[in-house]
C-alpha positions as CSV (number, residue, x, y, z in Angstrom):
1,X,-75.0,230.2,23.2
2,X,-73.7,227.2,21.6
3,X,-76.8,225.3,22.5
4,X,-78.7,228.1,21.3
5,X,-76.8,227.8,18.1
6,X,-77.5,224.1,18.0
7,X,-81.2,224.7,18.3
8,X,-81.5,227.3,15.6
9,X,-79.8,224.9,13.1
10,X,-82.1,222.0,13.7
11,X,-85.5,222.1,11.7
12,X,-87.3,220.5,14.8
13,X,-86.3,223.2,16.9
14,X,-85.5,226.3,15.2
15,X,-88.5,228.0,16.1
16,X,-88.2,227.6,19.8
17,X,-87.8,231.0,21.2
18,X,-84.9,231.3,23.6
19,X,-84.5,233.7,26.5
20,X,-81.2,233.9,28.1
21,X,-81.3,234.5,31.8
22,X,-77.7,235.4,33.3
23,X,-75.8,237.2,35.9
24,X,-73.7,239.0,33.2
25,X,-75.5,242.2,32.1
26,X,-73.0,243.9,30.1
27,X,-74.1,245.0,26.6
28,X,-71.4,242.8,25.2
29,X,-73.2,239.5,26.5
30,X,-76.5,240.5,25.6
31,X,-75.3,241.0,21.9
32,X,-73.5,237.4,22.2
33,X,-76.9,235.9,23.1
34,X,-78.8,237.7,20.4
35,X,-76.4,236.8,17.6
36,X,-77.2,232.8,17.7
37,X,-80.6,233.5,17.9
38,X,-81.7,234.3,21.1
39,X,-84.8,236.4,21.5
40,X,-84.7,238.0,24.9
41,X,-82.0,238.7,27.5
42,X,-83.1,238.9,31.3
43,X,-80.4,239.7,34.2
44,X,-80.3,238.2,37.6
45,X,-81.8,239.0,40.0
46,X,-85.3,239.1,37.7
47,X,-88.9,239.7,38.6
48,X,-91.1,236.7,38.0
49,X,-93.9,238.8,36.8
50,X,-91.7,240.5,34.3
51,X,-90.4,237.3,33.1
52,X,-93.8,235.8,32.9
53,X,-94.8,238.9,30.3
54,X,-91.8,238.6,28.1
55,X,-92.3,234.6,27.6
56,X,-96.1,235.4,27.0
57,X,-94.8,238.2,24.4
58,X,-92.7,235.8,23.0
59,X,-95.2,232.9,22.3
60,X,-97.6,235.7,21.3
61,X,-94.9,236.9,18.4
62,X,-94.6,233.1,17.7
63,X,-98.2,232.5,17.1
64,X,-98.8,235.6,15.1
65,X,-95.4,234.3,12.7
66,X,-97.3,230.9,12.2
67,X,-100.5,232.8,11.1
68,X,-98.9,235.2,8.8
69,X,-96.9,232.4,7.0
70,X,-100.1,230.4,6.7
71,X,-101.8,233.4,5.3
72,X,-99.0,234.2,3.0
73,X,-99.0,230.4,1.6
74,X,-103.0,230.8,1.1
75,X,-102.4,233.9,-0.7
76,X,-99.7,232.8,-3.1
77,X,-101.7,229.7,-3.8
78,X,-104.5,232.0,-5.0
79,X,-101.9,234.1,-6.9
80,X,-101.1,230.7,-8.7
81,X,-104.5,229.9,-9.5
82,X,-105.7,233.0,-10.7
83,X,-102.5,233.5,-13.0
84,X,-103.4,230.1,-14.3
85,X,-106.9,231.3,-15.2
86,X,-105.6,234.8,-17.0
87,X,-103.5,232.5,-19.0
88,X,-106.2,229.9,-19.8
89,X,-108.5,233.0,-21.1
90,X,-105.8,234.6,-23.2
């Protein structure tokens, strides 16, 4: 949990999705893993195919977030440009 917390505090590593794998399956343990920024929690033993699907899911979510961030930045830029144009027209 401490390592996850440290990763989430650093700009270079804060966007890395962290999936916990543990023998501890109690809800308390899972909540503890999500609190510092974990994105998923898998208990042992696990099925490799399910693990790969979860990893793929997290990578797709990360890519979607990046795309949304870029689109939002572009939209904000367009709004600023249009606002300046409208002010100049007045």
